[in-house]
N, C-alpha and C positions, 0 to 999 in steps of 0.2 A: 179309611179317609172318606169324607163325605163329598159326593159328586166331584171327585178329585180333580180331573182336568179342568172342568168348568170353574170350580172354586179357585184353582190356581190362577186362571185367567182373570177372574173377578178381582182377586187380590192384587194382581199385577196392573190392572187397568181401572183406575178410579171411576171412569165414565161408565163402566159396566156393572158396578156394584149395585146389588138389589134388582138387576134386570135379567131378563131371560137370555141365557148364553148357551149355545150349542156348539160342541167341538166334534169335528170328524172330517171325513172326506167331503169336499164341496162339489165334486164333479157329478155328472149324471148317475154314476154308479156308486157314489159315496154313501156311507152309512154313518149313523150317529155313534160316536165313541162314548160321550158323556153329555148329559143335559143338566143344567143347573136346576135347582128346585123350583125356581120361578118358571123355567121352561116346562117342567114336568106338569105344571098345572094346566097346560094346554094339551097334555097327552103325549108329549114328546118323551121318548125313552131310548136307552142304548140299543144298538143293533137295528134301529128303525131306518129304512131308506131315507136319505137326506131330502129327497123330493117330497116325501110325505111329511117330514118335519117342517119343511118350509110352508106347506099348505096349512098345517095346524098352527104354526107360530110365525107368521110372515114378518113380524117386527122384531124377532129375536136377533141377536148378534151371532153370526155364523163364522167360526174361526177354524183354521187348520191347526192340528196339534203341534205343540212344541215339546217334543219328547226329551230334549236335553234338559229343559227346566224341570219336567216331571221326574226324571231320573235323579236329578240333584236333590229335590225335595224328598223323594223316596229314600235315598241314601241317608238323609238326616233322620228320618223317622225310623228306619231299620237300625240305625245306630242307637237310638233311644231304647229300642226293644232289646238289643243285645246287652245293654246295661242291666236289664232285668233278669236275663237268663241266657245260658249258652245254647239253649234249644229254641231257636227261632226258625220257623218254616215259612218263607215268603210264598204267597200264592200268586202275586202279581205286584206291580209297582205300588199299589195302594192297600194291600191287605196281607196279613200274616198271622200265623198261629204262634203263641208263646207259651211254653211250659213254665209257669211261675214256680211250681214245686221244685223243678230241677235247679232253678236259680236261687232257691231258698229265700225268695222275696215274699212268699205268701204261704200260710199254713192252715188258714181257715177262711170262711166266707168274709169275715170282717177285714182281715188283712189283705185279701185279694181285692176287695172293693176299694180299699185305701190306695193300693197300687194302681188300680184302674183310674181313679180320680187324679192321682198325681201324673200319670202318663198323659191323660188328656190335656192337663195344664202345660206339661212340658212340650207336647206337640204344638199347642197354640203359641207358646213362647218362642220356639225355635223356628217354626215355619210360617206362623201367622194364619194357619188354616185349622179347621176343626176335624177331629176324628171321633169315631164312635167305638165303644169298647163293649164286648160281650164276654161274660165270665161264666164258666160252667165246668163240669167235671170231664167233658169230652169235647173233641174238635167239632163234631156235628152241632152240639148244643151251643157251643161258644159262637159258632158261625150264625146260627139262628138268632141268638141273643144280640149279636152286633147289628144284624139287620133290623131287629125290632127296636133297637135303641136309636136308630137314625132318625133325624140328623142330630149330631152334636150331643149324644147322650151316652148313658152307661146302663146296662142291664145285667144283673146277676141272677142266675137261675139256681136257687138253693138245692143242694143234693136231696133227693127224695121227692121233689115236686115236679120232676121233668114230665112224667106222663100226664099229670093233671094240666100242665101248661100246654102240651102239644095236642092233647085229645081233641079239643074243639076247633083247632086250626085247619085250614084247607090243606089238602094233600100237597099243594104246590109249595108249601113252606119247606118241605123236605128236600135236601140237596139231590139233584139228579132227576127230579120230577118236573119235566117241562110240559109244554102244551100238549104234545102227542100222548105222553103217558097219562097226564091229567085227564084228557078226554076219554082215553081207554078205561080208566078207573071209573069215571063218571057214568059211562054207559053201563058199567057193571053195578051201579048203585053205590059206589064208594066215593064219598066227597070229603070226608074229614080224616085226620090221622087216627082218631079213635076207631073209625069204621075199618081202616086198614088192619088194625090190631084184632078187631072182632072177626074179620074175614078169615084170618088164620093163614099160616104159611103155605099150606097146600093150595089154597085158592089163589094166592098171589103168584105162586109158581105156575099154576095153570094159565093164569091171565098174562103173565109177563115173562115167563121163562125162569129157569132155575136160578141163574146168577142174579138177575135183576129182582125177581120176586123175593128171594130169600133176603137180599140186602135191604129191600124196602120194608119188609116185615120187621127186621131187626131195628131199623131206624124208628119205626112206629112205636117200638117198645123202648126207645131211648137207649138202645145198645150201640155203642161205638167204642171199640177197643184200640183204634188206630193211635199210635204214638205220634208225638210231634217230632218230625225228622229235621235235623239241622240242614241248612242250605247246602245242596250238593254243587260240585263244580259243573259248570255248563259243559255239555258234550259237543256243542257246536255254536258257531256265531254266524248269523245270516241277516240279510236285508232283502226286502222285496218291495216292488211298487205295482199298484194296479192303475191302469191308465183309463182316463175318461173316454177316450176314443181308441179303438183298436189301431195298433201301429202296423202299417203295411210296408213301409220303407225299410229295406234290409239294412241300409246304412244307419238309419235311426236306431234300429234294434241293436246293432253293434255298439253304437255310442252309449245307449242306455246300459248295456251289460258292462261296459268299461266303467261307467259312473257308479254302478252298483258295486262293482268289485272294489273300487276305491273306498266307498263307504263301509263295506264289509271289513276291509283292512283297518280302517280307523277304529271300528269297534273292537277288532281283535287286539290292536295295540293298546287301546284304552284298558282292556282287561289284562294287559301284560301277558298275552298268550301268543302262541303260534299254532299253525295247523298243517296237517299233511294232505288232506283230501279237499279238493275244490269241487263244489256242487253247483250246478246250474239248474234252475227251475223255470219252465216256460209253460204258461197257460194260454192256449190258442183260442181263436175266435169261437170255436164250438165247445169251449169249456173243458176240452181234453187237456190234461196236465202231464207234461213230460219232465223227467229229471235225468240229468246226466252227471257223472262224476269222474274225476281223474285223480289218482293218488300219486303224489310227487315222491321224489327220492328221500325226502326228509321234511320235517316241519319248517314252515316259513311264515314271516310276517311282512314279506317284501311285496309291495303293491304291484310291481311289474310282473312278478311271478304269478300272482293271482289273476291279474288282468289277462295275461296270455293264456293261462289254463282255461279261464272262462271263455275266451275267444275261440279256442280250439274246440271246446265242447259245443259252442253255438254252431260251428260249421257242420256238425252232425245233426242239427235239428231243422226240420222243415217248417218255416214260418209263413209259407204261402197261405193266404187267406186272412192273415192278421194275428196280432199278439195282444192279449189283454192284460197279462201279468208277466213280470220278469223278476227273478230272484237269484242272488249269488250268495253262497254260504261256504264256510270252511269248517271241517270237522276233523276228528283225530287230533284234538288239541294237546299241546305240550307247553312247557314253561321255557323252551329254548328254541333257537333257530339253528339251522345247519348252514354253515358259512358257504359251502360250495354251491348253494342254490343261487348265489349272486351270479355265478358263471352261467347258470341256467337262464337267469333273467336276461343277461347280456345276449345269449344265443337267441332267445325268443325275440328280443328287440331287433336283432339282425334279420331274423326271419320276417318280421313285420315290415322292415324297410324294403326287403326284397319283394314282398307281396305288393307293397305300394308301387314299386317300380314296375312290376308286371301289369298292375291295374292301369297305370298311366300309359304304358305302351299299348295296351289293348284298346283304350279309349282314344288314343292319339292326343292326349292332353299332357302338358307338363306336370311333373309330380306335384308341384305346389298347388296346381289347380284341383287336384284330387283331395287335398287336405280338407279337413272338416272346417266349416264356417263357424265363426263365433256365434254362440247361442245368446239370444236376448235375455237380459236379466228378468227373472220372474219374482214378483212381489206377492207373497202369500198372506192372506188375510189373518191378522193376529200376530204375525211375526215381528221381531224387533228390528228397528232401524236406528240410525243416527244420522242427523243432518249437520253439516259443518257449521251452519249458522244457528239452527233452532234446537240442536241437541237431540236427546234420545226420545223415541216415540215408537209407535207401532202402526202397522198397515191396517187401515180400515177396509180398503178395497183397491182394485186396480182393473184397468181395461181401457181399450181404445188409445193405448200409448200413454196413459196417465196413471198415477198412483196417488192415493189419498192417505195422508198420515195424520194421526192424532198425537200431539206432543204432550206426553204425560209419563210419569214413572210410578212405581208402586208407592212411593212416599209422597206423591203430589197430594195436596190438601183438597183439590177440586179438579173436576174434569179439565183436560187440556184443550188447547186450540187445535183446529183442524186446518190443514193446508194441502194443496194439490200440486204435484210436480210431474214433470216428464219422467217416464220410466228410465230414461238414460241420464237423468240429472247427475252430473259428476260429484255433486256435494252430498248425495244421498247414498248411504252404504248399509248393508246388513250389519246387525250388531248382536252381541251375546245378551242373553236374558239378564236382567238386573235382579239383585236380591229382593225378596218380598219383605224382609224384616230389616229394620235399620240396625247397623252395626255388625251384620253377618255378611262375610264376603264369600264368594265362590271361587 
C-alpha cells in the first residue's frame, strides 16, 4: 500500500486530500509512522523524530494513528490476496508476499502482469486507496520491484534480467542494507550492487562477517530461495505505550498498567484466543527495560485475571526515577479458556479490596477517598467523534480545555466546517471510523 496510514487519513478527510499529512506520535518523543507523498517533498520520512518533521513541514497536518481503521483496511486487502493464492505471507499491515504459482493464477510473465493489474484495480475498488505491485521470481526481487513501482504502479522484473537491473543501483536498494552497512561499504569503495558482486564473497565476509557478508553477496547475484510462508498463528498478543513525559507517580503507573491490560484482553478476544502467561514490560527513565512474567494455571481471556497478574508483576518492579514506557502482553495462546480461572479472578478481586482497605487505614482516609479520580477525556488529533447536533467529524486539535472539530466524512464532497467545543461537552463523543468507500460497511 502507498503511504498507507497517511493515504487512509487523506481518504477519510476531504479537507486533507492533496495536502501534506504526517501520522505518528505527537509528543516530544514521537516519531513519524507514515508521511504522505506531499509531506515527503519537504524531506519528512518514516522513523524521523516528530520535532524534526514539524521543522521541515510546519504547515502539514499532524495526526495520531487510528490503528482500528488501518487494520480493517488491511484485512480487506489481505482477503483479496488470499483469493489469488493460499500462500500469502503478510509482512505488516500494508505489505505481503503472494505466491501466484501456488494459487495457479499465473504461469508466465504475461499472466502474472494481468493478475497484478487486476489486483490494483480491486484494491482501489474495495478500499478507495492505491497499492503498488512488484512481480518477480523471488521475494527479494518482488520487494524491490514494488518499491520501484511506487506510488500507484506495477513493475515486473522478467526472469533473466535481474542482475542487469540491480547492477547500477545503490547498495541501499538491497534489503537489510541500512545507513551503517551502506557507509561501511562506501568506505571500502563499494557503492553499487554490481560492485558488491565484483568484490566477491570472501571480501564481503571480511568486511561484514560470515552471515551478513554471504547473504549480501547472494542478494547481489539476485539469489533468493526463500519460499513464501503462509501466515502463522501469533505467539503472543501485547500492547504498549510510550509516554511524552516520564511517569513518576506510582498510582498513575498502576492505573496505566490496568488500562493496558484491558486493551490487551480486547485484542486477545478479537483474535478469539486466550493465553496462559501474562508479561509486563517497563522501560525506565534511564532506558533500561525490565520484563516480568507470570504463568497462570490455565489459559484465560478474563480481563480481571490479566489485570491482577499485571498488577502483581508491577509490585516487583522499581519505578523510582520515572517510567517512559509500559506494556502488557499475553503469550502461551490457546483457543479455549479454563473455567476455574474465574474463581481465581474473584480471589484476586478480594485481595484488591483488602489492599485498598489497608491503604485507607494507613493514610487515615476513608476507602472511597483512596479511589481513583475520573480522568479527563482526551481528544486525539485525527480521531473520530460525533456531535449530537452536528454529526460525525474528526478532531483537528485540542488544548486549554477546548477541542476543535472538523465536521466531514469520507463521502463529503467538500471540506467540512470547523467548530470548537469545551473538552467536556456532553454532546460530543468518540466515534468509530466510517467506511472509506460508499456501500461498504464495517
